[in-house]
Each structure stands twice: as structure tokens, then as C-alpha cells.
C-alpha positions in Angstrom: 56.0 64.6 -21.2 58.1 65.9 -18.2 61.6 67.2 -19.1 64.3 66.1 -16.7 67.7 67.8 -16.3 70.9 66.5 -17.6 71.3 64.1 -14.6 67.5 63.4 -14.6 65.8 61.3 -17.4 62.6 62.6 -18.6 59.6 61.2 -17.1 57.2 59.9 -20.1 53.2 59.7 -19.6 52.7 55.9 -20.1 49.9 54.8 -22.4 48.3 51.6 -22.5 48.8 49.6 -25.7 45.3 48.7 -27.2 45.9 45.0 -26.2 46.3 45.7 -22.5 43.4 48.2 -22.7 40.9 46.8 -24.7 38.6 45.2 -21.9 38.1 49.0 -20.5 36.8 49.8 -24.1 34.4 46.9 -24.5 30.8 48.1 -25.0 29.2 45.1 -25.3 30.9 43.4 -22.3 32.2 46.1 -20.0 28.9 48.3 -19.4 26.4 45.5 -18.6 29.1 44.0 -16.2 29.6 47.4 -14.6 25.8 47.3 -14.3 25.5 44.6 -12.2 28.2 45.7 -9.9 26.4 48.9 -9.8 23.8 47.5 -7.2 24.1 47.4 -3.9 22.7 43.9 -3.1 25.4 42.8 -5.8 28.1 44.7 -3.9 26.8 43.3 -0.3 26.7 39.6 -1.6 30.2 40.2 -2.9 31.4 41.4 0.3 29.8 38.6 2.2 31.0 35.9 -0.1 34.6 37.0 -1.1 36.1 39.4 1.0 37.1 38.5 4.8 34.3 37.3 6.6 35.3 39.5 9.6 34.7 42.5 7.7 30.8 41.9 7.4 31.0 41.6 11.5 32.5 45.4 11.8 31.1 47.1 8.4 27.5 48.0 8.0 26.3 46.7 4.5 23.4 48.9 4.6 25.6 52.0 4.2 27.0 50.8 0.9 27.0 53.8 -1.4 28.7 54.3 -4.7 30.5 57.0 -5.0 32.5 57.3 -8.6 35.0 60.0 -9.1 36.4 61.2 -12.3 40.0 61.7 -12.6 42.5 63.2 -14.9 45.9 61.1 -15.5 49.4 62.4 -16.2 48.9 62.4 -19.9 45.6 64.4 -19.3 43.6 61.6 -20.4 40.0 62.0 -18.5 39.6 58.7 -16.8 36.4 57.5 -15.0 37.3 54.9 -12.4 35.4 51.5 -12.9 33.7 51.5 -9.6 34.2 52.8 -6.1 32.0 52.1 -2.9 32.2 53.2 0.3 30.8 51.9 3.9 31.1 52.6 7.3 33.3 51.3 9.4 31.8 50.0 13.0 30.5 53.0 14.9 33.1 55.4 14.1 32.9 57.6 11.1 35.8 56.2 9.2 35.0 55.1 5.6 36.3 52.1 4.2 36.5 52.3 0.3 36.5 49.2 -2.3 37.9 50.0 -5.6 36.9 47.5 -8.2 38.7 47.0 -11.3 37.4 44.5 -14.4 39.6 42.5 -16.4 39.5 39.7 -19.1 43.2 39.1 -19.8 46.4 39.3 -17.5 47.9 43.1 -17.3 51.4 43.1 -16.1 51.0 46.9 -15.4 48.1 45.9 -13.0 50.3 46.6 -10.0 51.4 50.2 -11.2 47.6 51.2 -12.2 46.4 49.8 -8.7 48.8 52.2 -7.0 48.1 54.8 -9.1 44.3 54.8 -8.9 44.4 54.5 -4.8 46.6 57.6 -4.7 44.3 59.3 -7.4 41.1 58.5 -5.1 42.8 60.1 -2.2 43.6 63.2 -4.0 40.2 63.4 -5.4 38.7 63.1 -1.9 41.2 65.8 -0.8 40.5 68.2 -3.7 36.7 67.8 -3.1 37.0 68.4 0.8 35.7 65.0 1.3 38.6 64.4 3.7 41.0 67.4 5.1 44.9 67.2 4.1 45.6 66.8 7.9 43.4 64.3 8.8 43.6 60.4 8.4 43.2 58.9 5.0 40.2 56.4 4.5 41.0 52.7 4.0 41.0 51.6 0.3 40.8 47.8 -0.6 41.8 47.6 -4.4 39.7 44.4 -6.2 40.6 43.0 -9.6 37.6 40.9 -10.6 39.5 38.7 -13.7 37.2 36.6 -16.0 40.0 35.4 -18.5 40.9 31.9 -19.7 44.6 32.7 -19.2 46.0 32.1 -15.6 46.6 35.1 -13.8 50.5 35.7 -13.1 50.8 39.1 -12.3 52.1 40.0 -9.2 49.4 40.7 -6.3 51.7 43.3 -4.9 53.7 46.1 -6.5 56.6 45.3 -4.1 57.6 42.1 -6.2 58.1 43.9 -9.3 60.4 46.6 -7.6 64.1 46.0 -7.6 66.2 47.9 -4.7 69.6 47.2 -3.0 69.3 45.8 0.5 70.8 49.1 2.0 67.3 50.9 0.9 64.8 47.9 0.6 62.7 49.5 3.2 62.1 52.4 0.8 60.1 49.7 -1.6 56.3 50.4 -1.1 53.8 47.7 -0.6 50.3 48.2 -2.2 48.7 44.7 -2.4 45.5 44.0 -4.3 42.9 41.1 -4.0 42.4 39.4 -7.1 39.1 37.6 -7.6 39.9 34.6 -10.4 36.3 34.1 -11.3 36.6 31.2 -13.6 38.6 29.2 -10.8 36.4 30.2 -7.9 34.6 27.4 -5.7 31.1 28.5 -5.8 28.8 25.7 -4.8 28.1 26.8 -1.3 27.4 30.2 -1.8 24.8 29.5 -4.9 23.3 27.5 -2.4 22.7 30.7 0.0 21.6 32.7 -3.2 24.7 34.8 -3.2 24.4 37.2 -6.1 27.7 37.5 -6.8 28.3 33.9 -6.8 25.6 33.2 -9.2 26.9 36.0 -11.7 30.4 34.1 -11.4 28.9 30.5 -11.8 27.0 31.6 -14.9 30.5 32.9 -16.3 31.8 29.3 -15.5 29.0 27.4 -17.2 30.6 24.9 -19.5 27.5 24.6 -22.1 24.2 25.9 -23.1 22.1 23.4 -21.2 24.2 24.4 -17.4 24.1 28.1 -18.4 20.2 28.0 -18.8 19.5 26.1 -16.0 21.7 28.0 -13.6 19.9 31.1 -15.1 16.4 30.0 -14.8 17.2 28.8 -11.3 18.6 32.5 -10.7 15.6 34.2 -12.4 12.9 32.1 -10.6 14.2 32.9 -7.2 14.8 37.0 -8.2 11.1 37.1 -9.6 9.9 36.6 -5.7 11.7 39.5 -4.8 10.5 42.9 -6.0 13.5 44.9 -4.8 15.5 42.6 -7.6 13.7 43.6 -10.8 16.2 46.1 -12.2 19.0 44.1 -11.3 17.0 40.9 -13.1 16.9 43.1 -16.2 20.7 43.9 -16.0 21.0 40.1 -15.9 19.2 40.0 -18.9 21.0 42.7 -20.7 24.2 40.8 -19.4 23.2 37.5 -21.0 22.5 38.8 -24.4 25.7 41.0 -24.5 28.1 38.7 -23.2 27.2 35.1 -22.3 24.9 34.6 -25.5 28.3 34.6 -27.8 27.1 32.6 -30.7 24.3 34.0 -32.5 24.1 31.0 -34.6 23.0 28.6 -31.6 19.8 29.8 -30.1 19.9 30.1 -26.4 16.9 31.2 -25.0 17.4 34.0 -22.5 16.0 32.9 -19.2 16.0 36.3 -17.3 13.1 37.4 -20.3 9.8 36.2 -19.4 10.1 34.1 -16.2 7.9 31.2 -15.0 5.6 33.5 -13.0 5.0 35.9 -16.1 4.7 32.4 -18.4 1.7 31.5 -15.9 -0.1 34.8 -16.2 0.4 34.6 -20.0 -1.2 30.8 -20.0 -4.2 31.9 -17.8 -4.9 35.2 -20.1 -4.9 33.0 -23.2 -7.5 30.6 -21.7 -9.6 33.4 -20.3 -9.7 35.3 -23.5 -10.3 32.1 -25.5 -13.2 31.4 -23.6 -14.3 34.9 -24.2 -13.3 35.3 -27.7 -15.5 32.0 -28.4 -18.5 33.6 -26.7 -18.3 36.7 -28.4 -17.6 34.9 -31.6 -20.8 32.8 -31.2 -22.7 36.0 -30.0 -21.7 37.5 -33.1 -21.8 34.8 -35.5 -25.4 34.7 -34.7 -26.1 38.3 -36.4 -23.3 38.3 -38.6 -22.2 35.2 -39.4 -20.5 32.6 -37.1 -17.1 32.5 -38.9 -16.6 35.9 -39.1 -17.6 36.4 -35.6 -14.9 33.7 -34.2 -12.1 35.1 -36.4 -12.9 38.5 -35.0 -13.1 37.0 -31.4 -9.8 35.4 -31.7 -8.0 38.8 -32.9 -9.5 40.6 -30.2 -8.5 37.8 -27.7 -4.9 38.3 -29.1 -4.7 41.9 -28.9 -5.9 42.1 -25.2 -3.5 39.6 -24.3 -0.7 41.7 -25.7 -1.6 44.8 -24.1 -1.8 43.1 -20.9 1.7 42.1 -21.2 2.5 45.5 -22.2 0.9 46.9 -19.1 3.1 44.7 -17.1 6.2 46.2 -18.2 7.5 44.0 -20.6 9.3 45.4 -23.7 8.2 44.7 -27.4 11.1 42.4 -27.9 10.2 40.5 -24.8 6.7 40.1 -25.7 8.0 39.0 -29.1 10.0 36.2 -27.6 7.3 34.8 -25.6 4.5 35.2 -28.2 6.3 34.2 -31.3 4.9 37.3 -33.0 7.3 40.0 -35.0 7.8 43.1 -33.3 6.5 44.8 -36.1 3.0 42.7 -35.9 2.8 43.3 -32.0 3.4 47.2 -32.4 0.7 47.2 -35.2 -2.0 45.3 -33.1 -1.4 47.4 -29.7 
């Protein structure tokens, strides 16, 4: 708290009530969601699909670089800004910053927060020597990604929240932000061109488990063919498990685990090793007994399949889901 004079009211550092800040502290949603927007390809598709299309013509999306900063607010709380990306603007050295905020409910303080975050970002760039105080400030595009059920009614510009008399109205600042209301977007045209951000928002729009799984399976099948998207595919799986699969009593298979290509491999391995197992069983059956030999052959068959699956990078949990075995069984066998 800053003490004021007799004619100046004291300035009190504002703390968000828990209900207004809970989204920033939700470990089971916030982190997996941020992880998806930590991928350059996701951000590039977001810019292509949801910002002004002319921006992609003057900015080089290949220069997208994440550059989060750590700030100290006026009540001395450490705050990590959600996501900050920068990219080059044309052939000049100017840098355009994208400040991403995540919300799952309307926040009436958002205009003030956006203005504050932008100022903190500029201050941090000056403090760290990225820009010089005498030079021009880089542009910042503040974006709010909102996925709540309640319509967003908060003003999109701080100027609409400030009351000032007409003679001094020109002192009223204007700091607009871009709101992306995910559940109310039209996405079909972007999904057809495989825009990753649109596919993510469409998963959230899904009206039921069938639609969710069909879209997830379609997205997963496409991502399987792109080697550069495998880490993002894992983050989609994490997001599905922590956010989209909300009801543990309803079995909704994770479409981002296993996958069609892996399933085909597993089926092939099973066929191959069944044949080998039978051959080994017959051979050993001649010497030690047919039943014992075939049983041992089947066991070795399962062990070899499990080991191959592990060698492809699958986790024990993924293998358990594909095979139906318990994790303890798998660990014992491999």
C-alpha cells in the first residue's frame, strides 16, 4: 500500500479475489493448455486463422519465438505472464509481441490487467536492455483466449470503462485487446485446411463424446504423418486427459494415444509373433511336451511385442491401454 497525502487518497495494491483468478491457478487445465500454445506451429496457425490475414503477409511466421518474462506487480507478487511470443515485422528490425491471456470466466478487471501487463512487458524489455529507453517501443497485440460458457460482456477497451468529463476526455487512454471467444467461433473452413488452433477450439466445442472422439481421431491421424508434430500430439493427449475427459465414470478413449499407424504395427507384430510362437511351441513340444512348448511360445510372443512397443517410445500407460494388460503386468514382463 502506498500512503497518500491529506489531499491524495492512498493507493492500494489490488489483489484478485479467488473467484476471478482461479483459472490462472488451475493445475489440471491451465498448464496443458499453455503447453499447446508453447509450440511454434500452434501459434503460427493461430495467427493465420484468427488475427488479421494481412499480418501474415508482412510478418515472417518462421521468426516466431517464445520470450516469457517474469514480472513483479505493485503488491510485490511474482507473476509469470501467460505466454509472450515475438516475430519480425517485414524486413525491418521492429518486433511485434503477442501477449496471450487465458480465461474460463468473464473478468471485469481484464481491461486494467491488459493495460498493466503491456506496461510491465515494456518495462521489462527496457530493464533487460532488449530495447533502449530513447528508442521506439515494439508493438504489442494483447489477446484473451476465452472458453467459458457464459457470454463475455467485459469491455474490450479500457477507454470504455473510464468516466471523464468532456473538457479532459482526450486524456482517456485507449488500450483494446482481441477477444477469442472459443466456444462461439465458426471453425469448419479452418479445420478443412488443418489449422491446429481451430482444431483445438473445435475439440472444446464438441457437443458429446462421439463428436469429440471423431474429431480427435481425425486430428491424430493427420498428426501421426507429421514427424515435427509428435511432441504436440503428446500435449494434445495430456490436454485431453486433464481437460476434455471430465467424467471419469464415462469411458472416452483418448484418440491421441496409440493411433492408427501404431495399431497397425501392433497387429502386424502380433501376427508375426503368433506364427513364431506356434513354430517355437511345436519345436519345443517335440522335446519337452507340446502343451508346455506352446505356452512358453505364447509368453515369449507377448514379451517381445511389449518390448517392441516400449522401444517405439510408448509409455507403460499407453501400452496398458492398447493391450488391456495392467501396468504391473507389463513392468514385470519387460
